[in-house]
Residue, then its C-alpha position, 0 to 999 in steps of 0.5 A: m500500500k502507498d501512503f498518499r497524503a495532500l494539502f490543498v491550497f485555495h487562492t480564492a473563496k470562489a475556488y474553495r467553495d467550487f471545491v466543496e459544492k462541486g467535488f473533485v476528481f482524482s486518479a487511483e493507481a494500482d501496480a503488481a509484479a510477479k517473478a520466478s528466476y529470469t522469467g515474470g510480468q507486472a501490470g498496472g492500471g489507473i482510473p479516474l474517481g470522483t465527480 
């Protein structure tokens, strides 16, 4: 699991209100890897979530 923290800075009161009232979009990502000897593979993907 990856640790993630964010700090949102709003330059105007309107920007803050829009954020609260309309929401936001963020992305989620996942990674996986497996290897045995010299063979193996990996996969990754992401999807936007939110409004």
